[in-house]
N, C-alpha and C positions, 0 to 999 in steps of 0.2 A: 178286090175286097168286097165282102158282102155288104149289102145295103142295110143300114140299121134305122129303125123307126121307133117312135113312141117312147122317148126317154122321159123319165120322171125327174131326173136331176142332172143339171149341167154344172160342171165344176171347171175351174181354171187354175193353173199353177205354172210356175216356171219349169218344174220338172215333175214327171210322174214315173215312179219306180214300180214295176210289176215284180212282186216277189218279196216277202218279208223274211227271207233267210239271212245268213250272215252278211252276204254281199249287199243286199238291198237295204237292210236295217243300218248297217255301218255307213253306207253312202248317204242314206236319208239323214242320219244324225249329223254327219259332217257338213252336208249342205245346209241343214237347218241352223246349225250353230254359226254359220257364216252369213245368215240372213236371207238365204235363198228360200223361196216358197216351194215346198215339196210335198207331194202326196205319195204314200207308199200303200200298195195293195197287197194283201195276204189272203190267199184263197181259203185257208182254214180258219175256223172261228177262234183258235188259240194256237200257241206254239207247242203244245204238248203232243209229241209223237215219239214213240220209242224207236230205238235202233237208228237214230240219226247220228251223224258224226258229232262227237262231243269232245274232241281233242283240241285244246287251245294251245298253240305253240308259242315259243319264246318271242318270235317276231310279232305275233298278234298282241302279246302282252306288252311289248314295247309301244305299239300303237295305242293301246289302252292307257299306258302311262302318259303318252304325249297328249291324250285327250283328257287327262285328269281323272280317269276312271279305274286305274289299277287297284287302288286301295279298296274300292267298293267291290270290284271283281273278286279280289282275294278273300273277301268276307263271305262269298258264296260257298256253299258246301262243295268241296272239291278234293281230289286226290292229286298229289304231286309225284311225278315219275321222272327220275333222272336217267334211267337206263332202259334200253330195249334189249331183250334177250332172245336168242335163237337156240332151239334144242333139236338136234337130229339124233334119234335114238337116245343114248345116254350122254351124248356130248353136248355140253352147254357152252355158249359163248356170248359175250356182250357185244352186240353189233353197233350200238350207239351209246354215247355217254354225254348227255347234255350239260352236265356240270362243268364241262371245260369251256362252254361258250361264254364269250364276254358280253353278257346281256343282263338286264335287270333281274330277270327270272330265268335262271338256267335249268329249266325243267319243263315238261309238258304237264299242263293242268287238265285233268279229266273233270269236266263240268257238264251236267245235263244241258243240252243245247237250248232247251226252253228257258232255263235260268239265265243263260248268257244273253239270249234275245230279249228277255224281259228287262234285263239291266239296260240294254241299249234303248229299248222302248221308253223306259222311265226317264232316261237322260234326254232323249230326243223330245219327249212330250213337254219338257220345260220350255220349249220354244214355240211361240204361238203360230209360227209359220210352218210348223210340222203337222201333218195330218196322216193318221194311219187308219185305213179301212180294213178291218178284219172280216173274214168270211166273204171276201169280194175277189172275183177272179176276172182276168182279162178275157174278153170275147173276141175282139178284133182291134186293129189299128185303123186310123184313117189318115189319108194322104191328100195333098193338094199340090198339083204341079210338081210331082216328084219329091215333095217334102212331107215327112210324117208330121202331122199337126196335133196328134193326140191319140186317144184310144177309147174303146168302148169296154165297159166292165159291168158285171152284174153281181148282186148279192141275193140272198133269200128273199128280201123284201123290196129291192130297189134296182133300177137300171141306171147306169151312169154314162154320160158323154163327157169325157175329161179332155179339155183342151190345154195344151202345154207346148212349151218351146222344145222340150226334149223328153222322149220316152226312153226309159232304161229297162231293158229286159234282164231281170235277175231272178227269173222264175224257173230255174233249175234245168236239169238235163233234158226234160221233155217240154221245153219252153214254147208256150203259145206265141210269145212275141217274135221269136226268131222264125217260127213257122209262118206266121202271118206276114212277116217282112220278107219272106222268101230268101233268107240268107242261106248260102250253100254250106253244108256241113261235110267235113271230111271224117269218115269213120275208120278207125284203126282196128276195130274188132277186139275180141277178148276170148280166150279159150276157157274161161272159168266163170262161175257164179259163186255167190257166197250165201250160206244159210246162217242167219243170226238167231240166237236164243240165249236165255239166261239159265245159269245153274248157281245155286246158293254157294256161298264161300264160308269156309271155316277159318278160325284164327290161325291155325297151324299151316294153312295153305301157303304156297309161294305168294309173294306180294308184287312181283314185277310182271309187267306185260310180257308175253312170250309168244313167239311163233314156233309151233311144234310141227315137226316134219317127220314122216315115215313113208315107207314105200306105198305110193298110191294115195296118201292122205296128207292134208295140210289143215291145221286149225290155229286160229289166233285166239289167245285168251287175254282179255283186257280186264285189269283189276278194277273192281269197284269195292267200296267198303264192305258191303255185305253180300255181294254176288259177283259172279264172273259174267262178263258179256263175251259170248263165244261166237266166233265166226268160223264156220266149217266150210272149206272150199270144195266145190264139186265141179265136174265137167260142165261145160256150157250146155244149157238146155237139157240137163239130165234129171231135173227134179221129178218129172213124171215117172221116170224109171225108178227113182228112189222110192216113190210112193208104193210101187209094187213090192219092193224089198221090205218095207215096213219099218216101224219105229225101232223094233228090236235090233235091226241091222245098224241103224244109226247109233244107238246106244253102245253097241259093241265096238264100232269104229272110234267113237269118242274115247272109250276106255283104252284102246290101243295107244292113243296119243297122250292121254292124261289119266293114268291109272289111279291117281289120288282122288278122282271123282267117283270112285266105285259106289259109295253109299248114296250118291246123289244123282246118278245118271238117270234114274227113273223119273226125275223131275221133267224130263223130256217126255211129255205124256202122249203126244201125237204129232204127226208131221204137219197137220193143218195149222198148228200153233206157231210154226216157224215163220220167220220173216225172210223172204227171198229177195236178195239184191242181185239184179241182173247187171253184171259188170260190163261197162263199156268205156272206151276212151275215144273221144272225138273232139274236134274243134272247128270253129267257123273259119272259113277261108278269109272272110272279111267280117269284122265284128259290128259294122255300122253301115248306116245309110243316112242321108240328110234327115236330121231330126230324131235319130234313133241309134242306140248302141246297146250291145249285150255285154254283160260281165259275169264272172263266176261260172257256175256250171252251164248257164245258158250259152256262154261263149266257148266253154271247154269242159266237157265231162271228164272227170278224173277217175282213175282206178282207186280202189281202197288201199292199194299198196302205199305204205308210209303214212296213211291217215292225214294227208296234206290238203284235203278238199277245202276245209274251212279256212286254212291259212291262205291258200291261193285266192279264195273268194274275198277275204278281207284285204289282201294286198291289192287286188283289182279295184276294190272300192276306194282305198286310200289314194291310189294312183289316179283314179277317175276324179276324185274330189280335188286333188291338187291341180288338175287341169281345168275342171269345170267351174270352180269357185271364181277365179279371176275372170274367166270368160263370161260368166253370168253377170258379175258385178260391173264389168266394163261394157255390157250389152253388145258383145261381139261374138257370141257362140256361133261356130260354123263347123262344117264337116272337117275342116283342118284340125280342129281341137279333138274331134272324135278319132281321127287318124292318129293323133299323138298318143291317145290312151292305148290304142291297140299296139302301136309301135313300142311303147314302154313295157307292156305286159306280154308281148308276143314271145320274146326270147325266153323268159323264165317259164312260161307255159310249155313251150316246145321242149326245153331242156328237162323239165320235170316229167313230162309225158314220155320222153325217150328213156329215162331211167325206169319209169313204171313199166314200159313195154319190155325192156330188157328183163326185169325181175319176173314179170308174169309170164312172158313167152319163153324165156330161156331157162328159168329156174323153176318157178312154180308149175309150169306146164309139163316139164319133164317128170315131175313127181305125180301130178294128178292124172295125166293122160298117158304117160309112159312107165310109171311105176318105179322110177329110179331116183334115189336121193344123192347119187354120187356127185353131181355138179353142185348141189346146194352144200353138201358136206365139205367139199373142197374149198368153197368160198368161205364158209364159216371158219374153217381151220386157219385161213389167212388172217382173220380178225383176232384169233387167239395168238397167232404167231407174231403179228405186227400190230401192236396196239394203236399206232399212229393212224392206221386205216380207219379206225372208229370215227375220226374227225370228219370223214367224208359224209357218211350218212347222218352224223350228228348235225352237220351244217345244212345239208340238203333238207332234212326233215325239220330241224329246229328253226332255221332262219329262211331257207329258200334261196334260190339263185339270185334274186334281186329284191331284198327286203325293202319295203317302202317306209317312208317317214312322213308324218303329218306336217305339212307346211302352211296350211291355211286354217 
């Protein structure tokens, strides 16, 4: 670890969480409400960033209900979606129907992620033992005799030496914590990337989110009240090649998939305005070491397939809190507790990633890289033919393989 000097501020806490995304903020809230002293670091000065995941799934809303936050959450501006649709050519099929789930909220709620995170922040800030440092990012961790004892962080105006009993890496797929902790990552690769952009929506447009598939092209349209959030799938690392083709090429390809956008496709003004998501699927072989654990994307980067990233992150946080709260309260936190968290969340993570790998490598890849929709069309016809099949994606996407519940 690099040697750190000249700190202006030394802080201490029982737990320091790097990353103020869904995993970090939810864990921070749950620890604070249990009386644990916790510091959360968020490298950005606010939560406002476009094209972040903003699908809140039924299992997450169950957790919000258990925390007494569901009513406040549902008062946020949001859209409720009960079905996911796939369209191959002119063939339309309902792939998932969340209304059949036995949960408090049988739908997916589309909420700007910054609104969701601000709700969690407001709730956590009611507890004096909760501290959130915005615009503050991790620089390094420090260890003593093989035990992580805290971390170093910096903001625009200050440098921190934060001493704690546990460091939690919840700082995303490019986690500084896991890099500095030298935790081994297993990368499963991805044959695709996604370009995100907005196109305005008219009242007469379809209202359901849809995956649109044609030979060589895949696009996701996510319904927002006054615009579409569009995800255009491209071959891995092909964005520079797209730049040579120009914005007119992209507009034409979008119209092949969604002709109803004809009058608005010129809203894609230039390729530099697009948001490129470099898709990857990976996970840590071991999520922890003495005094440190990673959760959420820091432990396992997820594909955008199914939009389950927030859900997995929140489930990790709930599972972690269920283990950590009694361990902190009884002053017995050890590496055994950290191993319990990974063991609890390992199987649902692996199962979800296997589904994502199948969809992106066997289905989406054959369209984008091989130009064939035959396999996707065959699968969608099964959903039309056997409606009971819809329960599988409804459950996997809506609840997950092992939904967690708040116990502390």
